C-alpha positions in Angstrom: -7.5 5.6 -30.4 -4.2 3.7 -30.3 -4.2 0.7 -27.9 -1.1 1.9 -26.2 -3.0 5.1 -25.0 -5.8 3.0 -23.6 -3.2 0.8 -21.9 -1.7 3.9 -20.3 -5.1 5.0 -19.1 -6.0 1.6 -17.6 -2.6 1.2 -16.1 -2.9 4.6 -14.4 -6.4 3.7 -13.1 -5.2 0.4 -11.7 -3.7 2.0 -8.6 -6.0 2.9 -5.7 -3.9 5.9 -4.8 -4.1 7.3 -8.3 -7.9 6.7 -8.4 -8.2 8.6 -5.0 -6.1 11.5 -6.5 -8.5 11.6 -9.5 -11.5 11.6 -7.1 -10.0 14.6 -5.2 -9.2 16.4 -8.5 -12.8 16.0 -9.6 -13.6 18.5 -6.9 -11.2 21.1 -8.3 -7.5 21.8 -8.8 -5.0 21.0 -6.0 -1.4 21.3 -5.2 0.9 18.3 -4.5 0.7 19.1 -0.8 -3.1 19.1 -0.9 -3.2 15.9 -2.8 -0.7 14.2 -0.4 -2.6 15.2 2.7 -4.8 12.1 3.1 -2.0 9.6 2.3 0.7 8.2 4.5 3.3 8.4 1.7 6.0 10.8 0.8 5.7 13.9 -1.5 8.1 12.3 -4.0 5.8 9.2 -4.1 2.7 11.5 -4.8 4.7 13.2 -7.5 5.5 9.9 -9.1 1.7 9.1 -9.1 1.0 12.4 -10.6 3.5 11.8 -13.4 1.8 8.5 -14.2 -1.6 10.3 -14.3 -0.1 13.1 -16.5 1.5 10.6 -18.9 -1.9 8.9 -19.3 -3.4 12.3 -20.0 -5.7 12.1 -17.0 -4.4 15.2 -15.4 -2.6 18.4 -16.5 -0.2 20.3 -14.3 0.6 24.0 -14.2 3.0 26.2 -12.3 2.0 29.5 -10.8 4.9 31.1 -9.0 6.2 28.5 -6.6 2.9 26.5 -6.6 2.4 23.6 -9.0 -1.2 22.5 -9.3 -2.9 19.6 -10.9 -6.2 19.5 -12.8 -8.4 16.6 -13.8 -8.6 16.0 -17.6 -11.8 13.9 -18.2 -11.2 13.2 -21.9 -9.2 10.0 -21.4 -11.8 8.7 -18.9 -14.4 9.2 -21.6 -12.2 7.2 -24.0 -11.9 4.4 -21.6 -15.7 4.4 -20.9 -16.5 4.3 -24.6 -14.1 1.3 -25.0 -15.8 -0.5 -22.1 -19.3 0.4 -23.3 -19.3 -2.2 -26.1 -18.6 -4.9 -23.5 -21.4 -3.5 -21.3 -23.8 -3.9 -24.2 -22.6 -7.5 -24.7 -23.2 -8.4 -21.0 -26.6 -6.6 -21.0 -27.6 -8.6 -24.0 -26.3 -11.8 -22.4 -28.3 -11.2 -19.2 -31.5 -10.4 -21.2 -31.1 -13.8 -23.0 -30.4 -15.6 -19.7 -33.5 -14.0 -18.2 -35.6 -15.0 -21.1 -34.2 -18.6 -20.9 -34.9 -18.8 -17.2 -38.5 -17.5 -17.6 -39.0 -20.2 -20.3 -37.7 -22.9 -18.1 -39.9 -21.9 -15.2 -43.0 -21.7 -17.3 -42.6 -24.8 -19.5 -44.5 -27.7 -17.9 -43.0 -30.2 -20.4 -39.5 -29.5 -19.2 -38.6 -32.0 -16.4 -36.5 -29.4 -14.7 -39.2 -26.8 -14.8 -40.7 -25.3 -11.7 -44.2 -26.8 -11.1 
């Protein structure tokens, strides 16, 4: 996956309003008016947020008569999660090593800093 696509995804996710919109869309499709309801911002501002989410591939938008609805597209979230997973494995391994080291220190009576 190109780094620029990942940058678009993380940039879109960086905003709390956009994350809230994605959370709402995880429950099902919604119109701009429905998505704007819980926020104290204008419809054009919501539309700009939707455009960012759409450009990142996180949502798709469709038009049915005069209604325009948005739908969550989970694929990019999976891509971001897969990218982060290697760092999770790194931190998990680091914590396992730290835990082993702390156990050794606590149980080693020859170590002057060991717990007696």
